All heavy atoms as a GROMACS GRO file, in nm:
protein
  607
    1MET      N    1   0.281  -0.845  -1.162
    1MET     CA    2   0.275  -0.859  -1.023
    1MET      C    3   0.411  -0.852  -0.970
    1MET      O    4   0.506  -0.912  -1.012
    1MET     CB    5   0.206  -0.993  -0.988
    1MET     CG    6   0.188  -1.008  -0.840
    1MET     SD    7   0.085  -1.142  -0.811
    1MET     CE    8   0.174  -1.224  -0.683
    2ARG      N    9   0.431  -0.775  -0.862
    2ARG     CA   10   0.565  -0.760  -0.795
    2ARG      C   11   0.561  -0.860  -0.675
    2ARG      O   12   0.472  -0.859  -0.599
    2ARG     CB   13   0.578  -0.616  -0.744
    2ARG     CG   14   0.714  -0.579  -0.701
    2ARG     CD   15   0.713  -0.429  -0.676
    2ARG     NE   16   0.586  -0.371  -0.645
    2ARG     CZ   17   0.578  -0.248  -0.587
    2ARG    NH1   18   0.687  -0.185  -0.559
    2ARG    NH2   19   0.464  -0.198  -0.563
    3LEU      N   20   0.674  -0.928  -0.665
    3LEU     CA   21   0.687  -1.030  -0.560
    3LEU      C   22   0.745  -0.956  -0.433
    3LEU      O   23   0.825  -0.864  -0.442
    3LEU     CB   24   0.777  -1.139  -0.593
    3LEU     CG   25   0.723  -1.232  -0.717
    3LEU    CD1   26   0.837  -1.330  -0.747
    3LEU    CD2   27   0.598  -1.299  -0.672
    4PRO      N   28   0.711  -1.011  -0.313
    4PRO     CA   29   0.775  -0.955  -0.190
    4PRO      C   30   0.920  -0.976  -0.200
    4PRO      O   31   0.970  -1.075  -0.251
    4PRO     CB   32   0.711  -1.032  -0.080
    4PRO     CG   33   0.586  -1.090  -0.136
    4PRO     CD   34   0.610  -1.110  -0.285
    5ILE      N   35   1.004  -0.880  -0.149
    5ILE     CA   36   1.146  -0.887  -0.150
    5ILE      C   37   1.189  -1.007  -0.082
    5ILE      O   38   1.277  -1.083  -0.124
    5ILE     CB   39   1.203  -0.759  -0.095
    5ILE    CG1   40   1.175  -0.649  -0.190
    5ILE    CG2   41   1.353  -0.776  -0.072
    5ILE    CD1   42   1.218  -0.510  -0.148
    6ASP      N   43   1.145  -1.039   0.043
    6ASP     CA   44   1.192  -1.149   0.123
    6ASP      C   45   1.081  -1.207   0.209
    6ASP      O   46   1.058  -1.167   0.323
    6ASP     CB   47   1.310  -1.110   0.207
    6ASP     CG   48   1.370  -1.228   0.282
    6ASP    OD1   49   1.317  -1.349   0.278
    6ASP    OD2   50   1.471  -1.214   0.354
    7PRO      N   51   0.997  -1.289   0.156
    7PRO     CA   52   0.876  -1.342   0.241
    7PRO      C   53   0.916  -1.417   0.362
    7PRO      O   54   0.838  -1.439   0.450
    7PRO     CB   55   0.802  -1.429   0.135
    7PRO     CG   56   0.898  -1.467   0.036
    7PRO     CD   57   1.007  -1.353   0.030
    8GLN      N   58   1.046  -1.462   0.370
    8GLN     CA   59   1.089  -1.536   0.491
    8GLN      C   60   1.185  -1.448   0.573
    8GLN      O   61   1.267  -1.507   0.646
    8GLN     CB   62   1.168  -1.663   0.444
    8GLN     CG   63   1.077  -1.749   0.366
    8GLN     CD   64   0.960  -1.794   0.432
    8GLN    OE1   65   0.954  -1.832   0.555
    8GLN    NE2   66   0.848  -1.806   0.366
    9ALA      N   67   1.164  -1.316   0.571
    9ALA     CA   68   1.260  -1.230   0.644
    9ALA      C   69   1.263  -1.261   0.794
    9ALA      O   70   1.174  -1.298   0.853
    9ALA     CB   71   1.201  -1.089   0.637
   10ASP      N   72   1.395  -1.255   0.840
   10ASP     CA   73   1.413  -1.277   0.986
   10ASP      C   74   1.362  -1.165   1.070
   10ASP      O   75   1.325  -1.053   1.009
   10ASP     CB   76   1.557  -1.310   1.017
   10ASP     CG   77   1.643  -1.189   0.986
   10ASP    OD1   78   1.623  -1.083   1.046
   10ASP    OD2   79   1.748  -1.200   0.914
   11LEU      N   80   1.350  -1.179   1.194
   11LEU     CA   81   1.288  -1.085   1.289
   11LEU      C   82   1.356  -0.951   1.276
   11LEU      O   83   1.298  -0.844   1.293
   11LEU     CB   84   1.276  -1.134   1.428
   11LEU     CG   85   1.185  -1.248   1.452
   11LEU    CD1   86   1.193  -1.300   1.596
   11LEU    CD2   87   1.041  -1.206   1.420
   12ALA      N   88   1.485  -0.947   1.245
   12ALA     CA   89   1.567  -0.822   1.246
   12ALA      C   90   1.526  -0.742   1.124
   12ALA      O   91   1.551  -0.623   1.118
   12ALA     CB   92   1.714  -0.850   1.247
   13ARG      N   93   1.465  -0.794   1.024
   13ARG     CA   94   1.425  -0.721   0.903
   13ARG      C   95   1.280  -0.710   0.890
   13ARG      O   96   1.218  -0.684   0.782
   13ARG     CB   97   1.478  -0.806   0.778
   13ARG     CG   98   1.630  -0.836   0.774
   13ARG     CD   99   1.702  -0.707   0.769
   13ARG     NE  100   1.673  -0.615   0.654
   13ARG     CZ  101   1.724  -0.493   0.640
   13ARG    NH1  102   1.800  -0.448   0.726
   13ARG    NH2  103   1.683  -0.425   0.534
   14ARG      N  104   1.205  -0.714   1.005
   14ARG     CA  105   1.064  -0.704   1.004
   14ARG      C  106   1.018  -0.577   1.085
   14ARG      O  107   1.086  -0.526   1.173
   14ARG     CB  108   0.996  -0.822   1.066
   14ARG     CG  109   1.009  -0.945   0.981
   14ARG     CD  110   0.932  -1.066   1.049
   14ARG     NE  111   0.960  -1.184   0.978
   14ARG     CZ  112   0.895  -1.300   1.000
   14ARG    NH1  113   0.803  -1.308   1.102
   14ARG    NH2  114   0.918  -1.403   0.936
   15ALA      N  115   0.912  -0.524   1.040
   15ALA     CA  116   0.850  -0.400   1.111
   15ALA      C  117   0.701  -0.427   1.120
   15ALA      O  118   0.637  -0.487   1.030
   15ALA     CB  119   0.878  -0.277   1.030
   16TRP      N  120   0.652  -0.380   1.228
   16TRP     CA  121   0.506  -0.401   1.253
   16TRP      C  122   0.435  -0.263   1.246
   16TRP      O  123   0.407  -0.197   1.349
   16TRP     CB  124   0.478  -0.470   1.387
   16TRP     CG  125   0.514  -0.610   1.378
   16TRP    CD1  126   0.426  -0.718   1.350
   16TRP    CD2  127   0.642  -0.673   1.384
   16TRP    NE1  128   0.496  -0.837   1.348
   16TRP    CE2  129   0.623  -0.817   1.372
   16TRP    CE3  130   0.770  -0.628   1.408
   16TRP    CZ2  131   0.730  -0.901   1.380
   16TRP    CZ3  132   0.880  -0.711   1.413
   16TRP    CH2  133   0.853  -0.853   1.398
   17VAL      N  134   0.402  -0.226   1.122
   17VAL     CA  135   0.332  -0.096   1.104
   17VAL      C  136   0.222  -0.124   1.002
   17VAL      O  137   0.230  -0.219   0.920
   17VAL     CB  138   0.421   0.023   1.050
   17VAL    CG1  139   0.521   0.057   1.148
   17VAL    CG2  140   0.489  -0.023   0.922
   18ALA      N  141   0.112  -0.042   0.998
   18ALA     CA  142   0.002  -0.065   0.903
   18ALA      C  143   0.040  -0.045   0.763
   18ALA      O  144   0.109   0.050   0.740
   18ALA     CB  145  -0.119   0.019   0.945
   19CYS      N  146   0.001  -0.130   0.673
   19CYS     CA  147   0.025  -0.108   0.527
   19CYS      C  148  -0.084  -0.007   0.480
   19CYS      O  149  -0.202  -0.036   0.490
   19CYS     CB  150   0.010  -0.237   0.450
   19CYS     SG  151   0.018  -0.220   0.274
   20PRO      N  152  -0.046   0.097   0.424
   20PRO     CA  153  -0.139   0.200   0.373
   20PRO      C  154  -0.213   0.160   0.253
   20PRO      O  155  -0.324   0.210   0.221
   20PRO     CB  156  -0.053   0.325   0.344
   20PRO     CG  157   0.082   0.270   0.310
   20PRO     CD  158   0.092   0.144   0.401
   21ALA      N  159  -0.172   0.042   0.190
   21ALA     CA  160  -0.237  -0.003   0.070
   21ALA      C  161  -0.354  -0.101   0.090
   21ALA      O  162  -0.467  -0.078   0.041
   21ALA     CB  163  -0.139  -0.063  -0.023
   22CYS      N  164  -0.326  -0.200   0.176
   22CYS     CA  165  -0.421  -0.315   0.191
   22CYS      C  166  -0.489  -0.310   0.327
   22CYS      O  167  -0.590  -0.376   0.346
   22CYS     CB  168  -0.358  -0.444   0.159
   22CYS     SG  169  -0.237  -0.498   0.274
   23ASP      N  170  -0.417  -0.252   0.431
   23ASP     CA  171  -0.485  -0.255   0.568
   23ASP      C  172  -0.527  -0.394   0.607
   23ASP      O  173  -0.630  -0.426   0.667
   23ASP     CB  174  -0.602  -0.153   0.565
   23ASP     CG  175  -0.643  -0.123   0.704
   23ASP    OD1  176  -0.561  -0.144   0.804
   23ASP    OD2  177  -0.756  -0.091   0.727
   24ASP      N  178  -0.435  -0.496   0.576
   24ASP     CA  179  -0.467  -0.635   0.605
   24ASP      C  180  -0.480  -0.670   0.749
   24ASP      O  181  -0.548  -0.770   0.781
   24ASP     CB  182  -0.367  -0.734   0.537
   24ASP     CG  183  -0.220  -0.710   0.587
   24ASP    OD1  184  -0.201  -0.607   0.657
   24ASP    OD2  185  -0.144  -0.795   0.559
   25ALA      N  186  -0.429  -0.587   0.841
   25ALA     CA  187  -0.434  -0.619   0.983
   25ALA      C  188  -0.551  -0.560   1.061
   25ALA      O  189  -0.556  -0.557   1.178
   25ALA     CB  190  -0.296  -0.574   1.050
   26ARG      N  191  -0.649  -0.492   0.998
   26ARG     CA  192  -0.746  -0.419   1.053
   26ARG      C  193  -0.837  -0.491   1.144
   26ARG      O  194  -0.901  -0.446   1.240
   26ARG     CB  195  -0.832  -0.340   0.951
   26ARG     CG  196  -0.924  -0.431   0.861
   26ARG     CD  197  -0.999  -0.345   0.764
   26ARG     NE  198  -1.045  -0.436   0.656
   26ARG     CZ  199  -0.985  -0.477   0.547
   26ARG    NH1  200  -0.852  -0.424   0.527
   26ARG    NH2  201  -1.045  -0.551   0.456
   27HIS      N  202  -0.852  -0.620   1.128
   27HIS     CA  203  -0.932  -0.717   1.220
   27HIS      C  204  -0.855  -0.804   1.303
   27HIS      O  205  -0.900  -0.904   1.353
   27HIS     CB  206  -1.029  -0.794   1.128
   27HIS     CG  207  -1.123  -0.710   1.054
   27HIS    ND1  208  -1.208  -0.620   1.106
   27HIS    CD2  209  -1.131  -0.699   0.915
   27HIS    CE1  210  -1.282  -0.558   1.015
   27HIS    NE2  211  -1.238  -0.606   0.895
   28CYS      N  212  -0.722  -0.772   1.322
   28CYS     CA  213  -0.637  -0.854   1.406
   28CYS      C  214  -0.621  -0.798   1.550
   28CYS      O  215  -0.579  -0.682   1.564
   28CYS     CB  216  -0.494  -0.861   1.329
   28CYS     SG  217  -0.370  -0.950   1.422
   29ALA      N  218  -0.653  -0.872   1.648
   29ALA     CA  219  -0.644  -0.833   1.781
   29ALA      C  220  -0.494  -0.786   1.824
   29ALA      O  221  -0.477  -0.697   1.889
   29ALA     CB  222  -0.701  -0.940   1.877
   30ALA      N  223  -0.406  -0.872   1.784
   30ALA     CA  224  -0.268  -0.843   1.820
   30ALA      C  225  -0.219  -0.712   1.762
   30ALA      O  226  -0.163  -0.625   1.832
   30ALA     CB  227  -0.164  -0.958   1.772
   31CYS      N  228  -0.248  -0.686   1.633
   31CYS     CA  229  -0.211  -0.560   1.573
   31CYS      C  230  -0.289  -0.441   1.638
   31CYS      O  231  -0.225  -0.323   1.652
   31CYS     CB  232  -0.241  -0.567   1.417
   31CYS     SG  233  -0.133  -0.677   1.328
   32ALA      N  234  -0.414  -0.463   1.672
   32ALA     CA  235  -0.488  -0.355   1.727
   32ALA      C  236  -0.437  -0.311   1.863
   32ALA      O  237  -0.439  -0.199   1.900
   32ALA     CB  238  -0.642  -0.399   1.748
   33ASP      N  239  -0.369  -0.417   1.936
   33ASP     CA  240  -0.312  -0.379   2.065
   33ASP      C  241  -0.164  -0.346   2.045
   33ASP      O  242  -0.093  -0.330   2.140
   33ASP     CB  243  -0.317  -0.505   2.156
   33ASP     CG  244  -0.451  -0.532   2.205
   33ASP    OD1  245  -0.539  -0.441   2.199
   33ASP    OD2  246  -0.478  -0.654   2.244
   34ARG      N  247  -0.123  -0.318   1.927
   34ARG     CA  248   0.024  -0.286   1.890
   34ARG      C  249   0.120  -0.390   1.938
   34ARG      O  250   0.230  -0.347   1.987
   34ARG     CB  251   0.056  -0.146   1.936
   34ARG     CG  252  -0.037  -0.046   1.868
   34ARG     CD  253   0.004   0.097   1.919
   34ARG     NE  254  -0.092   0.189   1.852
   34ARG     CZ  255  -0.051   0.293   1.786
   34ARG    NH1  256   0.076   0.317   1.763
   34ARG    NH2  257  -0.134   0.373   1.725
   35ARG      N  258   0.078  -0.515   1.935
   35ARG     CA  259   0.171  -0.622   1.975
   35ARG      C  260   0.241  -0.677   1.844
   35ARG      O  261   0.186  -0.664   1.739
   35ARG     CB  262   0.097  -0.730   2.049
   35ARG     CG  263   0.045  -0.691   2.190
   35ARG     CD  264  -0.024  -0.808   2.259
   35ARG     NE  265  -0.151  -0.822   2.200
   35ARG     CZ  266  -0.215  -0.941   2.182
   35ARG    NH1  267  -0.166  -1.044   2.220
   35ARG    NH2  268  -0.336  -0.941   2.122
   36THR      N  269   0.352  -0.751   1.872
   36THR     CA  270   0.412  -0.821   1.751
   36THR      C  271   0.321  -0.929   1.703
   36THR      O  272   0.276  -1.013   1.773
   36THR     CB  273   0.547  -0.876   1.793
   36THR    OG1  274   0.627  -0.765   1.841
   36THR    CG2  275   0.620  -0.952   1.683
   37CYS      N  276   0.298  -0.930   1.576
   37CYS     CA  277   0.202  -1.028   1.510
   37CYS      C  278   0.286  -1.105   1.413
   37CYS      O  279   0.355  -1.048   1.324
   37CYS     CB  280   0.096  -0.959   1.444
   37CYS     SG  281  -0.022  -1.059   1.345
   38GLY      N  282   0.283  -1.241   1.421
   38GLY     CA  283   0.352  -1.331   1.331
   38GLY      C  284   0.301  -1.329   1.188
   38GLY      O  285   0.368  -1.371   1.094
   39GLU      N  286   0.178  -1.268   1.178
   39GLU     CA  287   0.121  -1.280   1.037
   39GLU      C  288   0.129  -1.145   0.958
   39GLU      O  289   0.148  -1.139   0.846
   39GLU     CB  290  -0.027  -1.320   1.043
   39GLU     CG  291  -0.093  -1.342   0.915
   39GLU     CD  292  -0.237  -1.386   0.929
   39GLU    OE1  293  -0.273  -1.429   1.041
   39GLU    OE2  294  -0.306  -1.380   0.831
   40HIS      N  295   0.113  -1.036   1.034
   40HIS     CA  296   0.097  -0.901   0.970
   40HIS      C  297   0.223  -0.820   0.996
   40HIS      O  298   0.221  -0.707   1.051
   40HIS     CB  299  -0.023  -0.823   1.029
   40HIS     CG  300  -0.152  -0.903   0.999
   40HIS    ND1  301  -0.223  -0.952   1.108
   40HIS    CD2  302  -0.210  -0.942   0.883
   40HIS    CE1  303  -0.328  -1.023   1.057
   40HIS    NE2  304  -0.326  -1.013   0.927
   41TRP      N  305   0.338  -0.861   0.940
   41TRP     CA  306   0.453  -0.786   0.948
   41TRP      C  307   0.486  -0.730   0.818
   41TRP      O  308   0.438  -0.767   0.714
   41TRP     CB  309   0.579  -0.872   1.001
   41TRP     CG  310   0.599  -0.996   0.918
   41TRP    CD1  311   0.534  -1.115   0.930
   41TRP    CD2  312   0.688  -1.007   0.801
   41TRP    NE1  313   0.576  -1.200   0.831
   41TRP    CE2  314   0.678  -1.137   0.750
   41TRP    CE3  315   0.772  -0.919   0.739
   41TRP    CZ2  316   0.739  -1.188   0.634
   41TRP    CZ3  317   0.841  -0.962   0.633
   41TRP    CH2  318   0.828  -1.101   0.582
   42ARG      N  319   0.584  -0.625   0.813
   42ARG     CA  320   0.629  -0.570   0.688
   42ARG      C  321   0.777  -0.584   0.678
   42ARG      O  322   0.853  -0.580   0.778
   42ARG     CB  323   0.596  -0.418   0.682
   42ARG     CG  324   0.457  -0.372   0.728
   42ARG     CD  325   0.347  -0.445   0.651
   42ARG     NE  326   0.222  -0.432   0.715
   42ARG     CZ  327   0.123  -0.509   0.707
   42ARG    NH1  328   0.141  -0.618   0.630
   42ARG    NH2  329   0.007  -0.491   0.770
   43TYR      N  330   0.826  -0.604   0.554
   43TYR     CA  331   0.966  -0.621   0.538
   43TYR      C  332   1.038  -0.480   0.537
   43TYR      O  333   1.000  -0.393   0.467
   43TYR     CB  334   0.994  -0.691   0.402
   43TYR     CG  335   1.135  -0.718   0.381
   43TYR    CD1  336   1.210  -0.801   0.457
   43TYR    CD2  337   1.210  -0.642   0.284
   43TYR    CE1  338   1.346  -0.823   0.443
   43TYR    CE2  339   1.350  -0.660   0.265
   43TYR     CZ  340   1.414  -0.762   0.340
   43TYR     OH  341   1.549  -0.778   0.328
   44LEU      N  342   1.134  -0.478   0.621
   44LEU     CA  343   1.216  -0.348   0.631
   44LEU      C  344   1.324  -0.352   0.525
   44LEU      O  345   1.418  -0.427   0.532
   44LEU     CB  346   1.283  -0.338   0.772
   44LEU     CG  347   1.358  -0.220   0.801
   44LEU    CD1  348   1.291  -0.084   0.783
   44LEU    CD2  349   1.433  -0.225   0.933
   45ILE      N  350   1.299  -0.281   0.415
   45ILE     CA  351   1.394  -0.281   0.305
   45ILE      C  352   1.524  -0.205   0.349
   45ILE      O  353   1.641  -0.259   0.329
   45ILE     CB  354   1.340  -0.207   0.187
   45ILE    CG1  355   1.214  -0.282   0.132
   45ILE    CG2  356   1.441  -0.190   0.072
   45ILE    CD1  357   1.132  -0.212   0.037
   46SER      N  358   1.509  -0.084   0.401
   46SER     CA  359   1.627  -0.004   0.454
   46SER      C  360   1.570   0.097   0.548
   46SER      O  361   1.452   0.122   0.559
   46SER     CB  362   1.702   0.050   0.334
   46SER     OG  363   1.637   0.152   0.281
   47SER      N  364   1.667   0.172   0.609
   47SER     CA  365   1.622   0.285   0.689
   47SER      C  366   1.732   0.390   0.668
   47SER      O  367   1.847   0.368   0.642
   47SER     CB  368   1.614   0.254   0.833
   47SER     OG  369   1.730   0.207   0.883
   48ASN      N  370   1.680   0.518   0.677
   48ASN     CA  371   1.770   0.633   0.665
   48ASN      C  372   1.735   0.725   0.786
   48ASN      O  373   1.650   0.812   0.769
   48ASN     CB  374   1.746   0.705   0.533
   48ASN     CG  375   1.840   0.824   0.509
   48ASN    OD1  376   1.926   0.842   0.592
   48ASN    ND2  377   1.818   0.893   0.403
   49GLY      N  378   1.804   0.703   0.894
   49GLY     CA  379   1.768   0.772   1.018
   49GLY      C  380   1.632   0.732   1.065
   49GLY      O  381   1.595   0.612   1.071
   50PRO      N  382   1.536   0.828   1.080
   50PRO     CA  383   1.403   0.792   1.129
   50PRO      C  384   1.313   0.745   1.016
   50PRO      O  385   1.200   0.704   1.041
   50PRO     CB  386   1.349   0.917   1.190
   50PRO     CG  387   1.422   1.026   1.109
   50PRO     CD  388   1.558   0.970   1.078
   51VAL      N  389   1.357   0.750   0.890
   51VAL     CA  390   1.272   0.707   0.775
   51VAL      C  391   1.297   0.561   0.745
   51VAL      O  392   1.406   0.523   0.721
   51VAL     CB  393   1.301   0.796   0.657
   51VAL    CG1  394   1.217   0.757   0.532
   51VAL    CG2  395   1.274   0.952   0.685
   52LEU      N  396   1.185   0.491   0.750
   52LEU     CA  397   1.187   0.350   0.713
   52LEU      C  398   1.133   0.329   0.582
   52LEU      O  399   1.033   0.384   0.538
   52LEU     CB  400   1.100   0.267   0.810
   52LEU     CG  401   1.124   0.280   0.960
   52LEU    CD1  402   1.023   0.207   1.039
   52LEU    CD2  403   1.266   0.253   1.002
   53HIS      N  404   1.202   0.232   0.505
   53HIS     CA  405   1.153   0.202   0.369
   53HIS      C  406   1.097   0.058   0.375
   53HIS      O  407   1.176  -0.035   0.417
   53HIS     CB  408   1.263   0.209   0.267
   53HIS     CG  409   1.324   0.351   0.259
   53HIS    ND1  410   1.256   0.453   0.215
   53HIS    CD2  411   1.434   0.396   0.312
   53HIS    CE1  412   1.328   0.567   0.227
   53HIS    NE2  413   1.443   0.526   0.289
   54LEU      N  414   0.972   0.032   0.352
   54LEU     CA  415   0.906  -0.091   0.383
   54LEU      C  416   0.835  -0.154   0.262
   54LEU      O  417   0.805  -0.093   0.166
   54LEU     CB  418   0.793  -0.065   0.489
   54LEU     CG  419   0.844   0.005   0.619
   54LEU    CD1  420   0.731   0.088   0.681
   54LEU    CD2  421   0.890  -0.099   0.714
   55GLN      N  422   0.814  -0.287   0.280
   55GLN     CA  423   0.729  -0.353   0.177
   55GLN      C  424   0.638  -0.453   0.250
   55GLN      O  425   0.676  -0.515   0.339
   55GLN     CB  426   0.812  -0.430   0.075
   55GLN     CG  427   0.721  -0.508  -0.031
   55GLN     CD  428   0.798  -0.589  -0.129
   55GLN    OE1  429   0.888  -0.664  -0.085
   55GLN    NE2  430   0.762  -0.586  -0.250
   56CYS      N  431   0.517  -0.451   0.202
   56CYS     CA  432   0.413  -0.534   0.260
   56CYS      C  433   0.418  -0.670   0.192
   56CYS      O  434   0.408  -0.678   0.063
   56CYS     CB  435   0.269  -0.479   0.237
   56CYS     SG  436   0.134  -0.587   0.293
   57PRO      N  437   0.445  -0.783   0.262
   57PRO     CA  438   0.449  -0.910   0.189
   57PRO      C  439   0.320  -0.964   0.140
   57PRO      O  440   0.314  -1.049   0.049
   57PRO     CB  441   0.510  -1.009   0.296
   57PRO     CG  442   0.484  -0.945   0.428
   57PRO     CD  443   0.469  -0.799   0.403
   58GLY      N  444   0.201  -0.902   0.189
   58GLY     CA  445   0.073  -0.945   0.137
   58GLY      C  446   0.043  -0.887   0.009
   58GLY      O  447   0.010  -0.954  -0.086
   59CYS      N  448   0.055  -0.753  -0.019
   59CYS     CA  449   0.014  -0.692  -0.131
   59CYS      C  450   0.131  -0.638  -0.217
   59CYS      O  451   0.117  -0.583  -0.326
   59CYS     CB  452  -0.080  -0.575  -0.111
   59CYS     SG  453  -0.015  -0.438  -0.026
   60THR      N  454   0.251  -0.644  -0.169
   60THR     CA  455   0.385  -0.608  -0.225
   60THR      C  456   0.397  -0.461  -0.246
   60THR      O  457   0.492  -0.412  -0.302
   60THR     CB  458   0.407  -0.672  -0.361
   60THR    OG1  459   0.318  -0.630  -0.464
   60THR    CG2  460   0.397  -0.827  -0.352
   61HIS      N  461   0.318  -0.385  -0.177
   61HIS     CA  462   0.326  -0.234  -0.181
   61HIS      C  463   0.447  -0.191  -0.107
   61HIS      O  464   0.481  -0.241  -0.010
   61HIS     CB  465   0.198  -0.175  -0.111
   61HIS     CG  466   0.200  -0.022  -0.101
   61HIS    ND1  467   0.190   0.062  -0.209
   61HIS    CD2  468   0.211   0.063   0.012
   61HIS    CE1  469   0.198   0.184  -0.169
   61HIS    NE2  470   0.217   0.184  -0.034
   62THR      N  471   0.523  -0.092  -0.161
   62THR     CA  472   0.641  -0.038  -0.093
   62THR      C  473   0.613   0.110  -0.068
   62THR      O  474   0.547   0.179  -0.144
   62THR     CB  475   0.760  -0.042  -0.188
   62THR    OG1  476   0.742   0.025  -0.314
   62THR    CG2  477   0.806  -0.189  -0.204
   63TRP      N  478   0.668   0.154   0.057
   63TRP     CA  479   0.642   0.289   0.091
   63TRP      C  480   0.749   0.328   0.193
   63TRP      O  481   0.825   0.244   0.250
   63TRP     CB  482   0.503   0.308   0.150
   63TRP     CG  483   0.472   0.253   0.286
   63TRP    CD1  484   0.465   0.330   0.401
   63TRP    CD2  485   0.448   0.119   0.321
   63TRP    NE1  486   0.435   0.246   0.510
   63TRP    CE2  487   0.424   0.119   0.463
   63TRP    CE3  488   0.437   0.004   0.251
   63TRP    CZ2  489   0.406   0.003   0.530
   63TRP    CZ3  490   0.420  -0.110   0.324
   63TRP    CH2  491   0.383  -0.117   0.464
   64SER      N  492   0.754   0.455   0.222
   64SER     CA  493   0.846   0.510   0.322
   64SER      C  494   0.770   0.572   0.434
   64SER      O  495   0.668   0.631   0.412
   64SER     CB  496   0.943   0.612   0.258
   64SER     OG  497   1.018   0.562   0.154
   65LEU      N  498   0.820   0.562   0.559
   65LEU     CA  499   0.747   0.611   0.675
   65LEU      C  500   0.843   0.684   0.765
   65LEU      O  501   0.947   0.624   0.802
   65LEU     CB  502   0.686   0.489   0.751
   65LEU     CG  503   0.609   0.523   0.875
   65LEU    CD1  504   0.476   0.606   0.836
   65LEU    CD2  505   0.577   0.401   0.952
   66ASP      N  506   0.817   0.808   0.787
   66ASP     CA  507   0.902   0.890   0.888
   66ASP      C  508   0.848   0.855   1.029
   66ASP      O  509   0.735   0.889   1.055
   66ASP     CB  510   0.896   1.033   0.849
   66ASP     CG  511   0.996   1.121   0.916
   66ASP    OD1  512   1.036   1.093   1.028
   66ASP    OD2  513   1.052   1.214   0.858
   67THR      N  514   0.927   0.812   1.117
   67THR     CA  515   0.886   0.767   1.243
   67THR      C  516   0.917   0.874   1.352
   67THR      O  517   0.904   0.837   1.476
   67THR     CB  518   0.954   0.633   1.294
   67THR    OG1  519   1.102   0.650   1.282
   67THR    CG2  520   0.920   0.523   1.193
   68ARG      N  521   0.949   0.994   1.313
   68ARG     CA  522   0.983   1.095   1.417
   68ARG      C  523   0.852   1.124   1.497
   68ARG      O  524   0.750   1.120   1.447
   68ARG     CB  525   1.040   1.226   1.350
   68ARG     CG  526   1.176   1.202   1.309
   68ARG     CD  527   1.228   1.332   1.245
   68ARG     NE  528   1.159   1.346   1.116
   68ARG     CZ  529   1.191   1.432   1.018
   68ARG    NH1  530   1.290   1.514   1.038
   68ARG    NH2  531   1.135   1.430   0.904
   69PRO      N  532   0.870   1.152   1.628
   69PRO     CA  533   0.750   1.179   1.716
   69PRO      C  534   0.681   1.302   1.649
   69PRO      O  535   0.739   1.396   1.615
   69PRO     CB  536   0.805   1.204   1.845
   69PRO     CG  537   0.936   1.133   1.846
   69PRO     CD  538   0.989   1.150   1.709
   70GLY      N  539   0.556   1.300   1.657
   70GLY     CA  540   0.469   1.418   1.615
   70GLY      C  541   0.419   1.417   1.479
   70GLY      O  542   0.344   1.504   1.437
   71LEU      N  543   0.476   1.328   1.396
   71LEU     CA  544   0.434   1.313   1.256
   71LEU      C  545   0.326   1.209   1.238
   71LEU      O  546   0.322   1.111   1.318
   71LEU     CB  547   0.562   1.275   1.162
   71LEU     CG  548   0.671   1.383   1.172
   71LEU    CD1  549   0.785   1.318   1.082
   71LEU    CD2  550   0.623   1.514   1.107
   72PRO      N  551   0.232   1.237   1.147
   72PRO     CA  552   0.124   1.138   1.121
   72PRO      C  553   0.189   1.002   1.087
   72PRO      O  554   0.288   0.986   1.018
   72PRO     CB  555   0.050   1.194   1.010
   72PRO     CG  556   0.117   1.316   0.969
   72PRO     CD  557   0.234   1.339   1.046
   73ARG      N  558   0.127   0.892   1.142
   73ARG     CA  559   0.188   0.755   1.120
   73ARG      C  560   0.102   0.689   1.009
   73ARG      O  561   0.139   0.575   0.971
   73ARG     CB  562   0.173   0.674   1.252
   73ARG     CG  563   0.253   0.724   1.359
   73ARG     CD  564   0.406   0.720   1.322
   73ARG     NE  565   0.457   0.595   1.308
   73ARG     CZ  566   0.520   0.519   1.396
   73ARG    NH1  567   0.541   0.567   1.510
   73ARG    NH2  568   0.568   0.401   1.360
   74SER      N  569  -0.002   0.733   0.968
   74SER     CA  570  -0.083   0.669   0.858
   74SER      C  571  -0.028   0.703   0.717
   74SER      O  572   0.036   0.813   0.704
   74SER     CB  573  -0.223   0.694   0.869
   74SER     OG  574  -0.245   0.832   0.847
   75GLY      N  575  -0.053   0.629   0.627
   75GLY     CA  576  -0.012   0.657   0.482
   75GLY      C  577   0.138   0.634   0.465
   75GLY      O  578   0.190   0.540   0.501
   76GLY      N  579   0.199   0.726   0.416
   76GLY     CA  580   0.338   0.715   0.379
   76GLY      C  581   0.365   0.741   0.225
   76GLY      O  582   0.272   0.729   0.147
   77ALA      N  583   0.482   0.777   0.195
   77ALA     CA  584   0.514   0.813   0.053
   77ALA      C  585   0.565   0.691  -0.016
   77ALA      O  586   0.622   0.598   0.060
   77ALA     CB  587   0.621   0.918   0.056
   78PRO      N  588   0.544   0.664  -0.150
   78PRO     CA  589   0.606   0.555  -0.203
   78PRO      C  590   0.755   0.555  -0.196
   78PRO      O  591   0.814   0.666  -0.187
   78PRO     CB  592   0.566   0.580  -0.358
   78PRO     CG  593   0.456   0.667  -0.350
   78PRO     CD  594   0.473   0.751  -0.232
   79CYS      N  595   0.817   0.440  -0.193
   79CYS     CA  596   0.970   0.429  -0.174
   79CYS      C  597   1.030   0.499  -0.296
   79CYS      O  598   0.982   0.478  -0.407
   79CYS     CB  599   1.007   0.287  -0.161
   79CYS     SG  600   0.991   0.212   0.000
   80PRO      N  601   1.144   0.558  -0.272
   80PRO     CA  602   1.211   0.616  -0.386
   80PRO      C  603   1.285   0.511  -0.474
   80PRO      O  604   1.293   0.404  -0.436
   80PRO     CB  605   1.318   0.708  -0.318
   80PRO     CG  606   1.332   0.662  -0.173
   80PRO     CD  607   1.202   0.593  -0.149
   0.00000   0.00000   0.00000
């Protein structure tokens, strides 16, 4: 089992995007409204321009997400 990198991450190291592995926020009203949610955040490992490298503290899945406009926002590639 892989542990979350930083389960106590400060707000500057958090991102609010859906986890493609566990979809733990699917029944959360705050997440559905795209508001900041204190429970369903992702740890921002690093970023390379518009590409975010993330980890879900719930299931420990790591992935990369390209945030450029016009690209699909679901899924994502595993982190390198």
